[in-house]
N, C-alpha and C positions, 0 to 999 in steps of 0.2 A: 504494500500500500504506500502511496505517495504521501509525503508530509506536507501539509498545507499551512503556511504561516500567514498571519495577517500582514497587510501592506506596511503598517507602522513598524512592525518588528523587522521586516526586511530592510526598510530604510535605515533603522537604527544600526543594523549590522553593516550595511553597505557604506554608510558615511565614514566608517572607521578604516576603510580599505584605501590603498594607494590608487592613483589615477590609472596606472598601467593595468592593474587588475580589473578596475571598473570598465575600461575600454574592452577588455576581453569578455567580461560578463554580460555585455550588451547582446552577445550571441546566445545566451542561455534561453531566453524566451522573449516574446513580444512584451510581456509585462515588465521584465527587467530592463529592456531597452527603453520602454516608455518612462520608467521611473528614473533611470540614470540620465536620460536626456532632458528631463523636466527642469526648467530654470529654478524652481523651488529647491529641488534636490541639489542642484549645482551650488547654490549659495549655502545650503545647509552643510554640505560636504566641506566647502571652503572654510566656513566659520568654525567648524569643528576643529579643523587642522590649525587654523590661525590662533584660536583661543586655548588650545590644549598645549601646554608647555612641553609635554612629553611626546607630542606628535613630531615625527621626523620632518626636518626641513631640507630643502634642496639647495645645494651650492652649485652655481654656474660659474665656471672658470672661462673667461672671455679672452681668447688669444687673437692674434692678428689674422689668422687664416682658419681657425676652427674653434669650436666651443665644446666643453665637456661638462657633465653634471654628475653629481653623486649625492647620496644622502649624507647629512651632516649631523654630527654629535660630538661632544667633547671627548668621549671615550675613543673615537676613531681619529681625532684630529691629528695626532702625531704618529699614527700607525701606518705601516706600509700597506695594510689591507685597504686603506682609503684609495690609494693609487690604483690598486687592482679593481676596485669597485667603480672606477670612472667609466662612464658610458659616453661614447661620441654621439653627438646630436646631429640630426639631419639639418641641412641648410634650409633656411626659410625661403629659398627661391630655387628656380630650376637649375641654374648653373652655379658653379662655385664663384662667389664674388671676389673681386680683387682685395677688398678689405671691408670690415664693418666695425661699427662702434656701438656698444650697448650703453644706453643712457641710464636706464633704471628698470627695476622690476616692481610691479605693484599689482596686488590681487592675482599673483601668478602669471601676469602678463609682462612681457619685456618690450621695451621701446628701443629700436635699433635703427641705425643709419647704415645703408649698404652702398658701397661704390661698385658698380657693376663692371663686368668685363665682356667684350673688349671696349666698350664705350667708357673711357676713363673719366669723362666729365659728368657722367650720369650718376646722380645720387638720389636714392629713394629712401623714404621712411617706411618701416614696417612695424606692425603690432604682432607679436609672436608669443604663442603659448608653448614654452619648451616641454611641458608635460604631455600635451596632446599632439605636439608638433604641427599645429595649425598656425598659419600666418595670413595676414592680409596687408596688401600695399595701401598705405594711406594716401589721400589726395595730395597733389602737389601744392606747395605753399607759394605765396606771392614772393616772399623773400627767398633768396638763394639758400639752398641747403649745403652748398659747397663750403661756404665760410663757417667759421666757428659760431656756435650758439649754445645757449643753455636750454635744456628741455626737461619737461616733467610730465608725469601722468598721474591723474587722481580721479576720484569718484565724487560726483556731486550728489549728495543725498537729497537735496531739494528737488532737483529735476530728474533724479534717478538715471543719470547718464555719466559716462566717463568723458573726461576732457583732457586735452593735451595743450600745454602752454609752451611757447617757444619765444625766446628773447635773444636777439642777435647782438653783435658787438656794438652796434649803434643804439642799443636800448630800444629797438623797435620790437613790438610784441604782436604775436598772433595766437589765437586760440582756436582749437578744433573741438567741436562737439560731435562725438561719434554718430549720434542719431541724425544730425543734420548732414554729415558727410562733407562739410566744407569749412575752410579756414576763414577766420574773420579778424581783421586788424583791430587792435585796441589802441585808440587814439589817446585816451586819458592816461597819463602816467606822471609821476613826480619828476621834476627836473633833476638830472644828474644821477639817475639810477643806472648803474652799469654792473651787471652781474659778473662775478669772478668766473672766468672760463678756464678749464683745465682738462687735459686728456684723461686724468684719473678721477675727475669729479663725478659724483652721482647726479650731477646737475641739480635741478630744483627739488628741494626736500618738501614732501607733502605730508602735512599733519594738521589736524583740527580744521579740515575743510579749506586749507589754504596752501599755496605754494610759498616757499621761503628761499631767500638767497641773501648773500652778503653783497653789499654795495662795495665797489672797488675803492671808494673813498671812505666808506664805513661810517664815519661820524658817530662812533659809539652806538650804533643801532643796526638792527637787521631789517630787511624789507619783507613784507608778506603781501600776498595777493589772494583775496577771497575768491574761491572758485564759483560761488553761487551768485553773489552780487557784484563781483569784479571791483572791489574796493581795496586800495592800497593802505597799508598800515606800517608803522614803525614799531619794532619791538626793541626796547632799550636794554642796554646792559645795566647790571647793578654797579653802583659806584665802587671804584677800586678794581673792577674787572675789565677795564678798557683794553681792547686788543688793537694796538696800533700797527698797521702794516708798514714795514720798511724792508730794506734789502736783507735783513737778517731773518725775516719770516719767509721761508721757502715754500710753505704749504699752509693753507687754511681753507675752511669750508664748513658746510652744514651737513648734518646727518640726522637720522631718526632711529632711536633705539628704544624698543618696547613702547612705542607711541609717544616718546618724549623727544622734544627738539634739542639737538646737541650742536655745539660749536667746538671745532677742533683746530689745532694749529701745530706746526712744527717750526721751531726756532733753532738756528744754528749760531754758535758763538765759540770761536777758537776750536773748531773741530768737534764740538760736543753738540749733539742734536737733542733737543728737548721737546717732547710731545705732551700737549695738554688737552684734556677733554672735559668740557663743562656741559652740564645738563640743566635744562629749565624744568624743575619739578612740577610747578603749577603754571600752566600756559598763560602767557600774557602778564604775569606778575614778575617784575624785574628783581624783586627781593628773593625770588625762589631759585635764582641761578646758584649752582654749587659746582665746585671743581670735583669731578668724579675721580680722576686720577691723573698723575703726571709721571712720565718715564723718560729716562735719558739713555743715550747710547752713542757709539761712534760709527755704526755701520748702516744706519737707516736714514735714508734721505728724506722721506716723507711717509706719513701714516694716515690711513682713513679708517675709522671704525665702521664695521659692517653689520655686526649682529651681537646681541647679548643673550647668552644662554641662561637657562633657569637658575643656575647656581651662581650667577653674577659674572661669570667669565665673559670677556669681550673678544670677539674675533676681529683682528686688525689686518688690513690690506696694506702692505709695506713695500715701498720702493727701495731696493737695496742699493748701496753705494757702488758695489763692485759687480752686481749681477744685472743682466738685461731683464727688463720686465719687472714684475712684482712677485713677492712671496707672501704667504699668509701665515700668521702666527697668532698666539693668544697673549693677552696681557700678562698672565702669570708665567707662561712658558717663554721667557724672554730669549732663550737660546734655541727654541724649537722652530726651525724653518720648515715651511711646507714642502713635502717631497715634490720635485718638479723635474720634468724631462729636460735635458739639455737642448733638444731640438724644438721644444715648444716654448715660445715666448708668451707668458701670461701677462695681459695688459690690465686686467681688472677681475674682480670677483663679486658676485651678487648672491644674496641669500633670499629665498622666497618660499612661500607656502604653496604646495601643489594645488592646481585648480583645474576644473573642467570647463571654465569659461571660454567660450568660442569667440575669438577675435572677429571671425567672419560674420557672426550674428550681431555683434555690437555695431559694426559699420553697416547701416542699412539706409 
């Protein structure tokens, strides 16, 4: 006799499974295919993985010509097994591109820029789900995508839609609402806002329904842009925590750890590199800024925080002085470098929660 389970019990079981298994289980029956393909199940599955500290996260290593991903945990961080567990991802386009840059991962979706081959001048933006290996080419922007720009992806809970913000070196802004499928220029902006651009930057940090970036002139404040009402704000530093950019600061930027806005910087003086990470515990309240930790060394050119584990350990993406590309290490394991193939230059690393969200369905 067959065992018949209620639909609610089946859902409670399935939401705990990885995406790869769910894609296979779509073939079990029409009922399972309908359940797994339902948008309600997609969000329930994603929220379970995002809110469960013990749920495995995925680490994407972004190289110049290829990408790899593997499950991430502190137990495997310094283990050789992690290298063996790496799985090469399919390219999000038909032919192998000349190069690509991954800007950010949000809700299991990656925003990347691809330079196509053989047309070297052709640059396209793609929204890519590394878990399902689905991708969609985003509409062309009015401003050139060849030049450097800051870019960010976020979800607008008011309109129920994903939006992408792009700011170029001239502080010109465009925003793409996926449901509309078209870019729109943003004319209103504060004078003198110039985002910090860097090849290792996660670009625009998204938290509390707003994109955030550092002004290149800073003036002791951060800049935020609300995704729903498109209003700019300044988020001030606490007195005594001013970060003055000069030639001794070789790296600085914003990040998001456990839903908290973070500011980091790498300062060099007489061959000693000092990394500082500050966190805003209560969003919008300048008195809530605290220094999370500070580390020093002679071998690390710059550091970007990527992920905070449930035990408080922080994963750091580090540009090494003597090695090409970057290495990954943890705050506590100051001597533990990420195992890396000599033939593969890792440019960046991103941590995300697995998702069934289809980029093709978002862009309608």
